[in-house]
C-alpha positions in Angstrom: 0.0 0.0 0.0 1.3 3.5 -0.8 2.5 5.4 2.3 0.6 8.5 3.2 0.6 11.1 6.0 -2.3 9.2 7.5 0.2 6.4 8.4 2.3 8.6 10.6 2.3 7.1 14.0 1.6 9.2 17.1 4.4 11.8 17.6 3.1 12.9 21.0 6.0 13.9 23.2 8.4 14.4 20.4 10.0 17.7 19.2 10.8 18.6 15.6 12.5 21.6 14.1 11.6 22.2 10.4 13.5 24.9 8.6 11.7 27.0 6.0 8.4 26.0 7.6 6.2 28.9 6.6 5.3 27.8 3.0 5.5 24.9 0.6 6.9 21.6 1.6 8.0 22.9 5.0 4.5 24.1 5.9 3.0 20.7 4.8 5.7 18.8 6.8 4.9 20.9 9.8 1.2 20.5 9.5 1.4 16.7 9.2 3.7 16.3 12.2 1.6 18.6 14.3 -1.5 16.7 13.5 0.3 13.6 14.6 0.8 15.2 18.0 4.4 16.5 17.7 5.7 19.8 19.0 7.0 21.5 15.9 9.3 24.5 15.9 8.9 26.4 12.7 12.4 27.9 11.9 11.7 30.7 9.5 13.5 33.8 8.2 10.4 36.1 8.4 8.7 36.0 11.8 5.5 37.6 10.5 5.0 35.2 7.7 5.8 32.3 10.0 3.3 33.5 12.5 0.6 33.8 9.8 1.3 30.2 8.7 1.3 28.9 12.2 -2.2 30.4 12.9 -3.6 28.0 10.2 -1.9 24.9 11.6 -3.7 23.1 14.5 -1.5 21.6 17.1 1.6 22.5 19.1 3.6 24.8 16.8 5.8 27.7 17.6 7.8 30.1 15.4 11.5 31.0 15.9 13.6 33.2 13.6 16.4 31.5 11.6 18.1 33.0 8.6 20.3 30.3 7.1 22.1 32.9 4.9 23.5 34.4 8.1 25.7 32.4 10.4 25.1 34.9 13.2 21.4 34.0 13.0 22.2 30.3 12.9 24.3 30.6 16.0 21.6 32.6 17.8 19.0 30.0 17.0 21.2 27.2 18.3 22.4 29.1 21.4 18.8 29.7 22.4 17.8 26.0 22.0 16.9 24.3 25.3 16.2 20.6 25.9 16.3 17.6 23.6 15.4 17.7 19.9 14.1 14.5 18.4 14.3 15.3 14.7 15.9 18.2 12.7 14.4 18.6 9.3 16.7 20.6 7.0 14.0 21.6 4.6 14.6 25.3 3.7 16.2 26.1 0.3 16.4 28.5 -2.6 16.6 27.5 -6.2 18.2 29.0 -9.3 18.4 32.5 -8.0 20.6 35.2 -9.5 24.2 35.2 -8.4 24.5 36.7 -4.9 26.2 36.2 -1.5 25.2 35.5 2.0 25.9 37.7 5.0 29.2 35.8 5.3 30.2 36.0 1.7 29.2 32.6 0.5 27.6 31.9 -2.8 23.9 32.3 -2.0 22.6 28.9 -2.9 25.5 27.0 -1.4 25.4 29.2 1.7 21.7 28.8 2.3 21.1 25.2 1.1 24.2 23.6 2.4 26.5 25.7 4.7 23.7 27.2 6.8 22.2 23.7 7.4 25.7 22.3 8.0 26.3 24.8 10.7 22.9 24.4 12.2 23.1 20.7 12.4 26.5 20.6 14.0 25.5 23.2 16.6 22.3 21.4 17.5 23.7 17.8 17.2 24.4 17.4 20.9 20.7 17.9 21.6 19.4 15.6 18.8 18.2 12.2 19.9 16.8 10.6 16.8 17.7 11.8 13.3 18.6 14.5 10.9 16.7 14.7 7.6 18.1 16.9 4.9 16.0 17.7 1.8 18.0 17.3 -1.5 16.8 17.2 -5.1 16.9 15.0 -8.2 18.8 17.9 -9.7 21.8 16.7 -7.6 22.5 14.3 -10.5 23.5 17.3 -12.7 25.5 18.9 -10.0 29.3 18.9 -9.4 31.1 19.9 -6.3 34.2 22.0 -7.0 36.1 22.1 -3.8 38.5 24.7 -5.2 35.7 27.1 -6.2 32.6 26.3 -4.1 31.6 29.9 -4.1 31.7 30.4 -7.9 34.5 33.0 -7.8 36.3 31.7 -10.8 33.8 29.7 -12.7 31.1 31.3 -14.9 28.0 31.3 -12.7 24.9 29.4 -13.8 21.8 29.4 -11.6 21.1 25.7 -12.1 24.8 24.7 -11.8 25.0 26.4 -8.4 21.7 24.8 -7.3 22.8 21.4 -8.5 26.1 21.8 -6.5 24.2 22.7 -3.3 21.8 19.8 -3.6 24.7 17.4 -4.2 26.4 18.9 -1.2 23.2 18.0 0.8 23.7 14.3 0.0 27.5 14.3 0.6 26.8 16.0 4.0 24.3 13.2 4.9 26.8 10.5 3.8 29.6 11.9 6.0 27.4 12.8 8.9 26.1 9.2 9.0 29.7 7.9 8.9 30.7 10.1 11.8 27.7 9.1 13.9 28.4 5.4 13.4 32.1 5.9 14.4 30.9 7.7 17.6 28.5 4.8 18.4 25.6 7.3 18.3 22.0 6.2 17.9 21.2 9.3 15.8 20.8 8.7 12.1 21.3 11.0 9.1 18.8 10.6 6.2 17.9 12.5 3.1 14.8 13.0 0.9 13.7 14.7 -2.2 10.1 15.8 -3.2 10.2 15.1 -6.9 8.5 17.7 -9.0 6.2 19.5 -6.5 4.1 22.6 -7.1 5.7 25.2 -4.7 7.1 28.7 -5.0 10.7 27.3 -5.2 10.7 27.7 -9.0 10.2 31.4 -8.8 14.0 31.8 -9.0 14.0 30.4 -12.5 13.0 33.8 -13.9 9.9 34.7 -16.0 10.6 32.3 -18.9 11.7 29.5 -16.7 8.8 29.9 -14.4 6.3 30.0 -17.3 7.8 26.8 -18.8 7.8 25.1 -15.4 4.2 26.1 -14.7 3.1 24.8 -18.1 4.9 21.5 -17.7 3.7 21.3 -14.1 0.1 21.3 -15.1 0.7 17.8 -16.4 3.6 16.5 -14.2 3.8 18.3 -10.9 2.2 17.0 -7.7 0.9 19.0 -4.8 3.1 20.3 -2.1 1.3 17.9 0.3 2.3 15.0 -1.9 5.8 16.4 -2.3 6.3 16.5 1.5 5.6 12.8 1.9 9.3 11.7 1.2 10.5 14.1 3.9 7.8 12.9 6.4 8.6 9.2 5.6 12.3 9.9 6.2 11.4 11.7 9.5 9.2 9.1 11.1 9.7 5.7 9.4 12.1 3.0 10.7 14.8 3.4 8.1 18.6 2.9 8.2 21.0 5.8 8.3 22.0 7.3 4.9 18.6 6.3 3.4 17.5 8.5 0.5 13.7 8.8 0.0 11.9 10.1 -3.1 8.8 9.5 -5.1 8.2 6.1 -6.6 6.9 7.3 -10.0 8.7 7.4 -13.3 11.8 9.6 -13.1 11.1 10.1 -9.4 9.0 13.1 -10.4 5.9 12.2 -8.5 4.4 9.3 -6.5 4.6 7.9 -3.0 7.7 7.6 -0.8 10.3 4.9 -1.5 14.0 4.4 -1.2 15.8 5.8 -4.3 19.3 5.9 -5.7 21.7 8.7 -6.1 24.5 9.7 -8.4 28.0 8.2 -8.2 29.4 11.6 -7.0 26.8 11.7 -4.2 28.1 8.3 -3.0 31.8 9.3 -3.0 32.9 8.9 0.6 36.2 10.6 0.1 34.6 13.6 -1.6 32.1 13.7 1.3 35.0 13.9 3.8 36.8 16.6 1.9 33.6 18.7 1.6 33.0 18.3 5.3 36.5 19.6 6.1 36.0 22.5 3.7 32.6 23.3 5.2 34.1 23.4 8.7 36.7 25.7 7.5 34.2 28.1 5.8 31.7 28.2 8.7 34.0 27.8 11.6 31.6 25.2 13.0 33.3 21.8 13.8 31.7 18.4 14.4 30.7 18.4 18.1 31.7 16.0 20.9 28.6 13.9 21.4 27.3 12.6 24.7 27.6 8.8 25.1 
């Protein structure tokens, strides 16, 4: 039987953080978890928009400010955290935006999609008791991680090239995080998911022509944001092994119900994952933490 949000077991007594929770996949993920009894912290860049979204979500939800494109904001969020955290869902992301930089000078898509979540995860990891779920994309297959030019200072910038690199980085991050957790004997798991082709506002960065093309194709291919959130929810609550990658079961992984899916050879490169981790630590100044036994 296809897995749906109706099959989420009771999450009463459990706490989740969902980044980018005020719209799209993040909002749907938050709503489903809250309906299952979880306490969900909506980590959002815009407090007003987050509060507006929270008002329409029944259950135990709260809003906290987090700007992944600003390491100062990431540190403030982590420093303010109190108590255990069962699941961190690294959902927030931007796609195919014009070339720009974060508050710390990182290329905007890498800084938001990967480095911000990298820092957040490591800062919160001592509090996490169950798992970290990071949302990637099928576009990771066209991505390439250039460790000598992660911030596109020498290469000719392309919107989708930068997006593909950031989504590939999400999977390499998951691979290396899971390896480190195993070495430490931790019960925490690292997993990844992707939504397929979901109808959200993420494609707005494609520009007028790209957005028109995407919306036209989407009428026939795209699934709802509720359906697109299912792989993330499955990765967040199902009994899956570490380093699992969940996506839709339909043709081309564009739509369908959650299942375990494959990834590119580069996304499975353990040595590249280690080197990206070291470079990410260097850029963010956030090391892997010492975990409690």
